[in-house]
Structure formats: C-alpha cells, structure tokens
Backbone as CSV, one residue per row, in Angstrom:
resi,resn,N_x,N_y,N_z,CA_x,CA_y,CA_z,C_x,C_y,C_z
1,MET,-41.924,6.149,53.750,-41.387,4.756,53.821,-41.385,4.040,52.474
2,LEU,-40.319,2.816,52.255,-40.124,2.148,51.278,-40.742,1.066,51.140
3,GLN,-41.439,0.917,49.942,-42.636,-0.052,49.535,-41.866,-1.349,49.433
4,LEU,-40.784,-1.276,48.653,-39.738,-2.544,48.084,-38.406,-2.591,48.408
5,ILE,-38.040,-3.532,48.647,-36.630,-3.669,49.001,-36.292,-4.875,48.470
6,THR,-34.767,-4.608,47.466,-34.477,-5.888,47.059,-33.166,-6.245,47.946
7,ILE,-32.700,-7.404,48.448,-31.632,-7.706,49.097,-30.768,-8.763,48.060
8,ASN,-29.805,-8.193,48.035,-28.231,-8.747,47.272,-27.818,-9.920,48.014
9,ALA,-28.005,-10.989,48.037,-27.542,-12.178,49.014,-26.016,-12.328,48.615
10,GLN,-25.535,-12.030,47.623,-24.346,-12.170,47.368,-23.278,-10.953,47.687
11,LEU,-23.808,-9.632,47.886,-23.171,-8.675,48.388,-23.154,-8.915,50.133
12,SER,-24.287,-9.141,50.466,-24.738,-9.537,52.302,-23.627,-10.183,52.427
13,GLY,-23.209,-11.468,51.796,-22.299,-12.673,52.044,-20.769,-11.983,52.135
14,GLN,-20.821,-11.304,51.109,-19.502,-10.333,51.216,-19.066,-9.645,52.194
15,PHE,-19.902,-9.067,52.561,-19.893,-8.220,53.568,-20.211,-8.632,54.895
16,ASN,-20.732,-9.932,54.979,-21.284,-10.297,55.888,-21.949,-9.873,56.893
17,PHE,-23.354,-9.167,55.912,-24.384,-8.592,56.758,-25.349,-9.265,57.559
18,ASN,-25.729,-8.724,59.073,-27.004,-9.292,59.674,-28.092,-9.147,58.440
19,LEU,-29.296,-9.100,58.908,-30.470,-9.138,58.139,-30.658,-7.570,58.067
20,SER,-30.561,-6.779,59.465,-30.969,-5.508,59.619,-30.070,-4.667,58.553
21,GLU,-28.458,-5.236,58.563,-27.230,-4.391,57.806,-28.177,-4.367,56.276
22,ALA,-28.182,-5.799,55.744,-28.645,-5.653,54.601,-29.790,-4.859,54.133
23,ILE,-30.812,-4.741,54.907,-31.839,-4.128,54.600,-31.736,-2.622,54.562
24,VAL,-30.962,-2.045,55.350,-30.429,-0.535,55.430,-29.445,-0.614,54.381
25,TYR,-28.531,-1.427,54.147,-27.610,-1.140,52.817,-28.606,-1.003,51.596
26,SER,-29.416,-1.994,51.545,-30.458,-2.218,50.199,-30.795,-0.768,50.159
27,ALA,-31.654,-0.124,51.160,-32.055,1.411,51.318,-31.268,2.186,50.989
28,ILE,-29.927,1.837,51.420,-29.257,3.498,51.098,-28.868,3.249,49.466
29,CYS,-28.662,2.011,48.775,-28.443,1.841,47.479,-29.685,2.391,46.776
30,GLU,-30.906,2.078,47.253,-32.216,2.562,46.471,-32.470,3.983,46.409
31,LEU,-31.963,4.499,48.097,-32.100,6.084,47.981,-31.268,6.631,47.292
32,SER,-30.035,6.394,47.092,-28.907,6.951,46.221,-28.670,6.764,44.774
33,LYS,-30.080,6.084,44.419,-29.759,5.630,42.600,-29.592,6.958,41.834
34,SER,-30.052,8.129,41.889,-30.073,9.193,41.298,-28.884,10.039,41.405
35,SER,-28.647,9.983,42.674,-27.242,10.992,42.807,-26.145,10.072,43.392
36,GLY,-25.939,8.870,43.340,-25.221,8.371,43.853,-24.690,8.325,45.402
37,ARG,-25.720,9.136,46.184,-25.195,9.183,47.682,-26.633,9.409,48.057
38,THR,-26.978,9.224,49.381,-28.145,9.565,50.113,-27.744,10.582,51.274
39,GLN,-28.700,11.628,51.600,-28.142,12.349,52.651,-29.649,12.469,53.300
40,ALA,-29.329,12.028,54.743,-30.638,11.452,55.676,-30.135,11.658,56.877
41,SER,-30.757,11.635,58.178,-30.406,11.411,59.611,-31.037,10.040,59.959
42,ASN,-30.347,9.898,61.328,-31.217,8.426,61.522,-32.430,8.336,61.776
43,LYS,-33.220,9.260,61.894,-34.922,9.707,62.343,-35.377,9.314,60.872
44,ASP,-34.413,10.026,59.849,-35.247,9.546,58.396,-35.283,8.127,58.153
45,PHE,-34.017,7.334,58.545,-34.292,5.946,58.317,-35.154,5.179,58.906
46,CYS,-35.115,5.806,60.194,-36.086,5.029,61.080,-37.394,5.189,60.285
47,TYR,-37.708,6.360,59.793,-38.939,6.459,59.102,-39.145,5.649,57.617
48,TYR,-38.134,5.458,56.950,-37.972,5.031,55.679,-38.103,3.277,55.947
49,LEU,-37.572,2.851,56.984,-37.421,1.512,57.304,-38.093,1.052,58.470
50,PRO,-39.586,1.070,59.010,-39.955,1.088,60.315,-39.650,-0.472,60.643
51,LEU,-39.878,-1.045,60.021,-39.661,-2.820,60.339,-38.449,-3.128,61.037
52,VAL,-37.234,-2.385,60.450,-36.079,-2.618,61.083,-35.511,-2.198,62.371
53,THR,-36.031,-0.944,62.424,-36.015,-0.215,64.080,-36.998,1.208,64.121
54,ASP,-37.297,1.417,64.974,-38.056,2.888,64.979,-37.202,3.778,66.228
55,LYS,-36.089,3.180,66.455,-34.923,4.133,67.472,-34.113,4.735,66.571
56,PRO,-33.878,5.733,66.448,-32.618,6.532,65.845,-31.303,5.924,66.491
57,ASP,-31.046,5.645,67.643,-30.065,5.120,68.367,-29.174,3.978,67.884
58,THR,-30.620,2.903,67.437,-30.131,1.490,66.709,-30.123,1.917,65.559
59,MET,-30.624,2.672,64.938,-30.086,2.899,63.289,-28.890,3.414,63.324
60,LYS,-28.364,4.181,64.240,-27.013,4.882,64.261,-26.007,3.577,64.226
61,ARG,-26.325,2.857,65.258,-25.257,1.396,65.358,-25.266,0.900,63.962
62,ILE,-26.489,0.665,63.292,-26.219,-0.317,62.381,-25.551,0.416,61.056
63,ILE,-25.691,1.712,60.908,-25.139,2.738,59.959,-23.433,2.487,60.305
64,SER,-23.054,2.506,61.492,-21.436,2.525,62.132,-21.108,1.374,61.584
65,SER,-21.946,0.328,62.031,-21.524,-1.314,61.724,-21.310,-1.295,60.243
66,LEU,-22.040,-0.301,59.172,-22.081,-0.823,57.833,-20.705,-0.014,57.158
67,LYS,-20.310,1.144,57.925,-19.336,1.759,57.828,-17.996,1.012,58.307
68,ASN,-18.247,0.163,59.373,-16.834,-0.403,59.924,-16.433,-1.494,59.231
69,LYS,-17.573,-2.030,58.253,-17.234,-2.821,57.396,-16.861,-2.637,56.293
70,GLY,-16.946,-1.378,55.953,-16.377,-0.718,54.611,-17.453,-0.567,53.376
71,ALA,-18.676,-1.045,53.892,-19.818,-0.808,52.932,-20.102,0.269,52.355
72,ILE,-19.819,1.309,53.282,-20.644,2.803,53.094,-19.104,3.652,53.516
73,SER,-19.449,4.932,52.870,-18.533,6.227,53.667,-19.519,6.877,54.041
74,VAL,-19.637,7.361,55.204,-20.186,8.350,55.997,-19.595,9.819,56.227
75,PHE,-20.340,10.685,55.871,-19.554,12.162,55.888,-20.707,12.914,56.489
76,MET,-20.338,13.265,57.926,-21.059,14.370,58.455,-21.553,15.852,58.136
77,GLU,-22.567,16.312,57.918,-22.979,17.490,57.587,-23.239,18.214,58.873
78,ASN,-23.843,17.941,60.050,-24.119,18.537,61.210,-24.239,17.361,62.139
79,LYS,-24.577,17.705,63.017,-24.728,16.741,64.335,-26.027,15.573,63.983
80,ASN,-26.793,15.697,63.160,-27.641,14.590,62.701,-27.845,14.318,61.346
81,LEU,-27.164,15.297,60.386,-27.536,14.883,58.645,-26.123,14.287,58.277
82,ARG,-26.495,13.434,57.729,-25.339,12.533,57.022,-25.498,12.233,55.784
83,THR,-24.181,12.412,54.851,-24.214,12.274,53.448,-23.373,10.457,53.587
84,ILE,-24.299,9.766,52.864,-23.581,8.260,52.739,-23.560,7.852,51.433
85,ILE,-22.558,7.300,51.098,-22.265,6.998,49.889,-21.961,5.283,49.842
86,PRO,-22.580,4.546,49.116,-22.504,3.111,49.138,-21.116,2.855,48.435
87,ALA,-20.310,1.799,48.865,-19.013,1.679,48.437,-19.039,0.830,47.109
88,ILE,-19.981,-0.086,47.052,-20.196,-0.675,45.756,-21.650,-0.902,45.756
89,ARG,-22.086,-0.550,44.428,-23.230,-0.223,43.806,-23.909,-1.813,43.664
90,GLU,-25.077,-1.844,43.898,-25.514,-3.349,43.792,-25.814,-3.772,42.220
91,ALA,-26.413,-2.235,41.305,-26.270,-2.781,39.924,-24.968,-3.111,39.162
92,ALA,-23.750,-2.987,39.911,-22.639,-3.220,39.312,-22.393,-4.969,39.475
93,LEU,-23.106,-5.495,40.473,-22.666,-6.967,40.566,-23.742,-7.778,39.785
C-alpha cells in the first residue's frame, strides 16, 4: 500500500482527471520513478490504492480512462499483467 500520494493539480486539470484518476495517475508516476514504467495488474493497483477501489473491474475502467485521455501508454504482457508508462512525468512540471 502506498503511504503518501501527491496529486499535481495543474496536470490533473490539463488532462481533466476526476479524483480517482488523479490518484491512480500519481501512483503510477510514483511506482515508475526508478524505471520509467510500472508493471502491475488491476489487483496490484487495488492493493496499492485501497481507498480508490477494491474492485479490479473498477480499476480497469480507471486505467482505461487514463489511457483514452492520453495520460498513459498501456502494453499488455498477458491477460492480467500490464506495463504502464506515464505520458508526462510529474517531476517535469
């Protein structure tokens, strides 16, 4: 579970994120700091972010929404595992 998440309000406004999307995007950026990408399943994100949702289907919809808004790139490894790359790194803003 992530203990601290910082939301970039400027970036959230730029992509028109709702609160759940902003939290998930911030978590993706935090988890991808070392390698520039995150490799996780929907269940993993539910574990990292239990206050957002505990349902993998809901997390899948949030991640799909981020992808449709152009905020992330998603590459499927297999049915459950994804590699996610943020389009804009928060540190750059």
